[in-house]
C-alpha positions in Angstrom: 13.5 8.0 -26.2 10.4 5.8 -26.6 7.1 6.7 -25.2 7.3 3.6 -22.9 10.7 4.9 -21.5 9.2 8.4 -21.1 6.3 7.0 -19.1 8.7 5.0 -16.9 10.8 8.1 -16.3 7.7 10.1 -15.4 6.8 7.4 -12.9 10.3 7.2 -11.4 10.3 11.0 -11.0 7.3 10.7 -8.7 9.0 8.3 -6.4 10.7 10.3 -3.6 13.8 8.0 -3.5 14.7 8.9 -7.1 13.8 12.6 -6.9 17.4 13.8 -7.0 18.3 12.0 -10.2 18.6 13.9 -13.5 16.6 12.9 -16.6 19.7 11.1 -18.0 20.1 9.1 -14.7 16.4 8.3 -14.6 16.7 7.0 -18.1 19.4 4.6 -16.9 17.1 3.4 -14.2 14.3 3.0 -16.7 16.5 0.7 -18.8 16.8 -1.6 -15.8 13.0 -1.7 -15.2 11.0 -4.7 -16.2 7.2 -4.3 -16.7 5.0 -6.5 -14.6 1.3 -7.1 -14.5 -0.7 -8.7 -11.8 -4.4 -9.7 -11.6 -6.5 -8.7 -8.6 -5.8 -10.9 -5.6 -2.5 -12.1 -7.0 0.5 -12.7 -4.7 3.6 -10.7 -5.8 5.8 -12.4 -3.2 5.2 -14.3 0.0 6.6 -13.8 3.5 9.8 -15.9 3.7 10.6 -15.8 0.0 14.0 -14.9 -1.1 14.1 -11.2 -2.0 15.7 -10.3 -5.3 13.5 -7.6 -6.7 11.8 -4.4 -5.7 8.7 -3.0 -7.3 7.2 0.4 -8.1 3.5 0.6 -8.7 2.4 2.2 -12.0 -1.3 1.7 -11.5 -3.6 -0.3 -9.2 -3.2 -1.2 -5.5 -1.4 -3.7 -3.4 -1.0 -4.4 0.3 1.6 -6.0 2.6 0.3 -8.4 5.2 1.8 -10.6 8.0 0.2 -13.9 8.9 -0.2 -15.3 12.4 0.1 -19.1 13.0 -3.6 -19.2 14.1 -4.6 -18.1 10.7 -5.2 -14.4 11.4 -3.4 -11.7 9.4 -2.8 -8.0 9.7 -2.3 -5.4 6.9 0.9 -3.5 7.4 0.8 -1.1 4.4 -1.0 -0.2 1.3 0.7 0.6 -2.0 -0.6 2.6 -5.0 0.7 4.5 -8.0 4.2 5.9 -7.3 4.9 3.7 -4.2 7.9 1.4 -3.9 7.9 -2.0 -2.1 10.2 -4.9 -1.6 13.1 -2.6 -1.3 14.1 -3.8 2.2 15.9 -6.8 0.8 18.1 -4.4 -1.1 19.8 -3.6 2.2 19.8 -6.7 4.4 19.6 -9.5 1.8 17.1 -11.3 4.1 14.0 -13.2 3.1 10.7 -11.3 2.6 9.4 -10.0 5.9 5.8 -9.8 4.6 3.5 -11.1 1.9 2.5 -8.5 -0.8 -0.7 -9.1 -2.8 -2.7 -7.0 -5.1 -6.2 -5.8 -4.2 -7.0 -4.8 -7.8 -5.4 -5.3 -11.2 -2.0 -3.8 -10.9 0.8 -2.7 -13.3 4.3 -2.2 -11.9 7.9 -2.1 -12.8 10.5 -4.4 -11.3 14.1 -3.6 -10.6 16.4 -6.6 -9.9 18.6 -6.6 -6.8 21.9 -6.5 -8.7 20.8 -3.5 -10.8 19.6 -1.7 -7.7 22.8 -2.4 -5.8 24.8 -0.9 -8.7 22.5 2.2 -8.6 23.0 2.6 -4.9 26.8 2.4 -5.3 26.7 5.1 -8.0 24.2 7.3 -6.1 24.6 7.1 -2.3 21.9 9.7 -1.8 19.4 7.2 -3.0 20.4 4.9 -0.1 19.7 7.8 2.3 16.2 8.3 0.8 15.4 4.6 0.9 16.3 4.4 4.5 14.2 7.5 5.3 11.2 5.9 3.4 11.6 2.7 5.3 11.8 4.6 8.6 8.6 6.5 7.8 6.8 3.3 6.9 7.9 1.7 10.2 6.9 4.8 12.1 3.4 4.8 10.5 3.0 1.1 11.2 4.1 1.5 14.8 1.7 4.4 15.3 -1.2 2.5 13.8 -0.5 -0.6 15.9 -0.2 1.5 19.1 -3.6 3.2 18.3 -5.2 -0.2 17.7 -4.0 -1.5 21.0 -6.0 1.1 22.8 -9.0 1.4 20.5 -12.2 -0.6 20.5 -13.0 -2.8 17.5 -15.6 -0.3 16.3 -13.0 2.5 16.5 -10.4 0.5 14.7 -12.8 -0.4 11.9 -14.0 3.1 11.6 -10.4 4.4 11.5 -9.4 1.9 8.8 -12.4 2.8 6.7 -11.7 6.5 7.1 -8.1 5.8 6.0 -9.4 4.1 2.8 -11.7 7.1 2.2 -8.9 9.5 2.4 -6.7 7.5 0.0 -9.6 7.2 -2.5 -10.2 11.0 -2.4 -6.5 12.0 -2.8 -6.4 11.7 -6.7 -9.4 14.0 -7.1 -8.8 16.1 -4.0 -12.5 16.1 -3.2 -14.0 16.4 0.2 -17.8 15.9 -0.4 -20.0 13.3 -1.8 -20.1 9.5 -1.8 -16.8 7.6 -1.8 -16.7 4.1 -3.2 -14.1 1.8 -1.5 -13.2 -1.4 -3.3 -12.7 -3.8 -0.3 -14.3 -6.8 1.3 -15.3 -7.2 5.0 -12.4 -9.6 5.4 -9.9 -7.1 4.0 -11.2 -4.3 6.1 -11.0 -6.5 9.2 -7.4 -7.3 8.4 -6.6 -3.6 8.1 -8.3 -2.9 11.4 -6.7 -5.9 13.2 -10.1 -7.4 14.1 -12.1 -10.5 13.3 -14.3 -10.5 10.2 -17.4 -11.2 12.4 -16.7 -8.1 14.6 -16.1 -5.9 11.6 -19.3 -7.2 9.9 -21.4 -6.4 13.0 -20.1 -2.8 13.1 -20.5 -2.3 9.4 -24.2 -3.3 9.8 -24.5 -0.6 12.5 -23.0 2.0 10.1 -25.3 0.8 7.3 -28.4 1.1 9.5 -27.3 4.7 10.4 -27.1 5.6 6.7 -23.4 6.2 6.9 -22.4 3.5 4.4 -23.9 1.1 1.9 -22.4 -2.4 1.5 -22.1 -4.1 -1.8 -20.3 -7.1 -3.2 -16.6 -6.4 -2.8 -17.2 -2.7 -2.2 -18.4 -0.1 0.3 -19.9 3.3 -0.4 -19.3 5.8 2.3 -22.1 8.5 2.3 -21.1 10.5 5.3 -17.3 10.5 6.1 -17.8 13.2 8.8 -20.2 10.9 10.7 -17.8 8.0 10.2 -15.1 10.0 11.9 -17.2 10.4 15.0 -16.7 6.7 15.7 -12.9 7.1 15.8 -11.5 7.9 19.2 
């Protein structure tokens, strides 16, 4: 078994939907996987495209967004190492329901629809896990949208920023110190479901309070506890 195949199997083992497969079975999945690389800001697929591939993130980050006819957009989900996306088309055969684009340089593996369908036929338990994963993603999205409908702009932006802080801390497991978030004001506004102007005004308030420092394409959060007090 090559080192590349071993790396892919290790990645697949971290994906909950494949967790019940044996090493031999994971090796078969790895043989189907096609390596893909995307630059920061690159579109993996667009809303309305035909769906023939699902992706698993090896490194980097991506996000799913939905566009409104008036030009606004909202971020539905974020994906990082070990996350799977594009799998909905494996079930319904419909066109892509959202656009997925990378927020930093990203490496992934792609599995074609025909290969995934064969895998699902051979291992029905994977279908159950995929449905559960989709249900959890839908539940999380619904809960976030429900919160946003009752929150002020400031609270939504603070909550979105706090979410990014938590995600950035997870790999190291730390709870103290500065946290650097790679994002722009426009991206944060999309995640919070607000206008860029409103998000910018509130970020200026946070910066004057010493809670954050803004930079080009990044934010440094100095006091996550103080940031949390703006979420209600």
